[in-house]
C-alpha positions as CSV (number, residue, x, y, z in Angstrom):
1,X,-49.6,34.8,-7.2
2,X,-50.2,34.0,-3.7
3,X,-48.6,30.7,-2.3
4,X,-51.1,28.9,0.3
5,X,-49.9,27.0,3.1
6,X,-50.0,23.7,1.1
7,X,-47.6,25.2,-1.4
8,X,-45.1,26.2,1.1
9,X,-45.0,23.2,3.0
10,X,-44.6,21.2,-0.2
11,X,-41.5,23.2,-1.1
12,X,-39.9,22.7,2.0
13,X,-40.7,18.8,2.0
14,X,-39.2,18.9,-1.7
15,X,-35.9,21.0,-0.8
16,X,-35.3,18.9,2.4
17,X,-35.6,15.8,0.1
18,X,-33.1,17.0,-2.3
19,X,-30.8,18.2,-0.1
20,X,-30.7,14.6,1.8
21,X,-30.5,12.9,-1.5
22,X,-27.7,15.1,-2.6
23,X,-25.7,14.5,1.2
24,X,-26.5,11.0,0.6
25,X,-24.6,10.9,-2.8
26,X,-21.5,12.6,-1.4
27,X,-21.6,10.3,1.3
28,X,-21.6,7.2,-1.1
29,X,-18.9,8.8,-3.2
30,X,-16.6,9.7,-0.3
31,X,-16.9,6.1,1.0
32,X,-16.1,4.6,-2.7
33,X,-12.9,6.5,-2.5
34,X,-11.5,5.1,0.9
35,X,-8.6,2.4,0.0
36,X,-9.9,-1.2,1.2
37,X,-7.4,-3.5,2.6
38,X,-6.0,-5.9,0.7
39,X,-7.2,-9.7,1.1
40,X,-4.4,-11.5,3.1
41,X,-2.1,-13.7,0.6
42,X,-2.3,-17.4,0.8
43,X,0.9,-19.4,1.3
44,X,1.9,-21.2,-2.3
45,X,1.2,-24.8,-2.2
46,X,3.6,-27.2,-1.0
47,X,4.5,-28.8,-4.6
48,X,5.1,-25.8,-5.9
49,X,8.1,-25.3,-4.0
50,X,11.5,-26.4,-5.4
51,X,13.9,-25.5,-3.0
52,X,14.6,-27.4,0.0
53,X,14.9,-24.1,2.3
54,X,11.7,-23.1,1.2
55,X,10.3,-26.1,2.1
56,X,11.8,-26.7,5.4
57,X,10.6,-23.1,6.4
58,X,7.2,-24.5,6.1
59,X,7.4,-27.4,8.2
60,X,4.0,-27.2,10.1
61,X,2.2,-28.2,6.7
62,X,5.1,-29.2,4.0
63,X,7.7,-31.6,3.9
64,X,10.9,-32.5,1.8
65,X,11.1,-35.7,0.0
66,X,14.9,-36.5,-1.0
67,X,16.0,-37.9,-4.0
68,X,16.3,-41.9,-4.6
69,X,19.3,-43.1,-6.7
70,X,19.5,-46.8,-8.0
71,X,22.7,-49.2,-7.1
72,X,24.6,-47.4,-10.0
73,X,24.0,-44.0,-8.6
74,X,21.5,-43.0,-11.2
75,X,18.2,-40.8,-10.0
76,X,15.2,-42.4,-10.2
77,X,13.0,-39.8,-8.3
78,X,13.7,-36.1,-8.2
79,X,13.5,-34.4,-4.8
80,X,10.6,-32.7,-4.1
81,X,8.4,-30.9,-1.6
82,X,4.8,-32.4,-0.8
83,X,2.0,-31.2,1.6
84,X,2.0,-33.2,4.9
85,X,-1.4,-35.0,5.3
86,X,-4.1,-33.7,7.6
87,X,-5.0,-35.1,10.6
88,X,-9.1,-36.6,10.4
89,X,-10.9,-34.5,13.0
90,X,-11.2,-36.0,16.6
91,X,-14.4,-38.1,17.1
92,X,-15.8,-37.3,20.7
93,X,-15.6,-40.0,22.7
94,X,-19.0,-41.9,23.8
95,X,-20.7,-41.0,27.0
96,X,-20.5,-44.0,29.5
97,X,-23.8,-45.1,31.2
98,X,-24.3,-43.6,34.7
99,X,-23.8,-46.4,37.1
100,X,-26.0,-45.4,39.9
101,X,-29.1,-45.9,37.7
């Protein structure tokens, strides 16, 4: 049985396509094996911090509230850590009218 030019071209094309698909599968498998970096960890919420030192270490966003006592020395409210209020975004200053006009 003789092979024609069309059959030879078809076999070459199928062979190239199969090898390209095989290389793509290996490349995908290799990229799946790469270790991805861990996402950055968030700091714990201020209200979960129980120690004064830990709260004061995050002075930028947390504040320590001391315990309050009544006249007899009995504790009315325990000390705790809370988040500082966020500043509202500043509004842009209104443009002044040009006095030359």
